N, C-alpha and C positions, 0 to 999 in steps of 0.2 A: 782457454785464455791464459796467456803467459804474463806474469807480473814481473816487471823489471826490479831487481833487488836494490838498485841504486835510486829508485824514485820512491819517496815516502808518500803514503796515501794522504796524510794530514800531519800537521805539526804535533798533535798530541794523540794520535791513534796508537794507543799503547801496544796492541798486539804486533804491530808492524815496526814500531820504532825501536824496540829492544832487541828483537831478533828478526833477521830477514826471513823470507819465506822458505829458503833452502835450509834453514836450521843452523847456518854458520854463525858463530858468535861475532858481533861487530868488531871486537878487538882484533880479529884476524884481518880485517879490511883496513885498519888504521886506527890510531889512538883517538882522533877527534870524531870519527864516524859514530862512535858510541854516544856522543853527547849532542849531535845535531838535532835530532827530533825528540830528545828527552825533555819532557815538561815537568818532571818531578822537581819541586822546589821553586817553580816559577812564581807561585803565589807568595811565597815567603820573600822572594827577591823584590817583587812589586810592592809588597807591604813595607819592606825596609826602605825602599826609595821614597814612597809617599810619606811614611812616618818620619823619616829623617828630614824631609822638606818642611813638614809641619812643625817639627821640633826646632829646626833652624829658625823659622819665622817666629815661633813663640819665644824663643830665647832672645832674639834681637828685639822683639816687641817689649819684653820685660825690661831689658837693659835700656832701651830708648825711653820708656815710661819712667824708669827710675832716674834717668838723667834729667828729664823734664821736671819731675818733682823736686830734685835736688837744686835745679836752677831757680825754681820759684821760691824755695825755702831760703836759698842764699840771697836772692834779691830782696826778700822780706827782711832778712837779718841786716843786710847792708843799709837799707833805708831807715830801719828802726834805730840802729846803732848811730848812724850819722845824725838823725833828728834829735836823739837823746843827748849826744855829745854837743851839738850846737845849742841846745836849750840849757844844758847844765853848765858847760864850760865855755860857752860862746864868748863871754865877756872877758875871760882871762887873757893875760898877755901871752902866755906860752901855751895856749890851747892848740890841740891838733886840728880843731875845727872852729875857727873864730867866725862869729857872725858878721864881722865887718867885711869879710871877703868870702862870698858864697862859693866862689870857685874852689877854695880850699875845702869847704864842706863837701862839695861834690867829688873832689879827688879823694877825700877821706872815705866817702861811701864806696867809691870805685875800688879802693884798697881792701875794703871789707868783703867785697863780692868774690866768691870762689867759683870758677867756671871749669866744669869737667869736659865740656864739648869743645873740640878744636875747630868745628865747622862754623859755629856761631861767632858773631862779633862781640863787641863790648856793649854793656848797657849804657843808656843815656840817663844821667842823673840831673835833676834840677832841684835846687834848694831855694827856699824863700821864707819870708815871714808872712803868713796869710793875713789878708786885710781884716777878715772877720774872726780871726782867732782860730783855735783848733776846734773844729766841729760846730762853729757858730754860723749864724745867718746874718743877713743885713739888719733885720729887726732885732735879733737877739744874738749879739756877738759872744763868742766863747772866750776862754782865757787866751791871752797872748802866748805865742809859742813859735816853734820852728818846724817847718814842713819840708820833707824831702820826698820827691817822687822819682820813679824810674820806669823806663820801658826797655824791653830786651827782646830782640828777634831771635827766637830759638829755632834752630834747624835740626832736622832729624839726624839720627846716627848714620843712616844710609842716604844722606842728602842727594847725591847726584842720581841715585836710583829710585828713591822714594821722596820726591820733592815737595814735602810739606813744611810749612814754616808757621809757627805760632808766635804771636806777640804777647809776651808776659808783661804784666805791669804790677807795680807795688807803690804804696804811698803810706807815709807815716807822719804824724804831727805830734810833737811832744810839747806840752805846756811848760813855759819857763817861769 
C-alpha cells in the first residue's frame, strides 16, 4: 500500500502530521505545510476564544449594572432634593423651587438628575402637594408637605443588540 505524503490521515494524527512517511521534514516542502495538520496549542486557542467572549460579556454586564444602579441613585437624589427644596424654601420669593409653580420644581429636579447613559431619554418628574399629606391616608392624614415623583426608561448599554428596557421610579415626600 502506497501512502501519498500530501494527504494527511487526520487533522491531529501526530505521527503523520509532523513528518511525512518518507522522512523528509515538512520545512522542505514549504513553510506553511508544517502547520497545516499540527494541532498542538489548539486547545489553548479555543480556550482563549471562549474565555475572552465570556470575559467580554461579564465586563459589559458589570458596566451595565453599574449604570443602572447609578441611574436609580441619581433619580432618588433628584426627587429627594426637589421635594426638600419645595418644602423648605417653597414660599420664599427667590427660591429655586417655588411651590406656586410646580413646573419650576420639576425642572429643578431634572437639573439634579445625572445621566451616564446616552441611549436613555430624560426622566419625567411630577411635583404636587399630596391631599393626604406625606404618608397619610384619608382617615388619618399625615403632615402637609411637598411630593416629587419620577419615572425613567433605562435602556441597556448595548441597546440595539440587547434590547431590554427597565422603568425606574422614585418618589419622595418632605413635610413642610
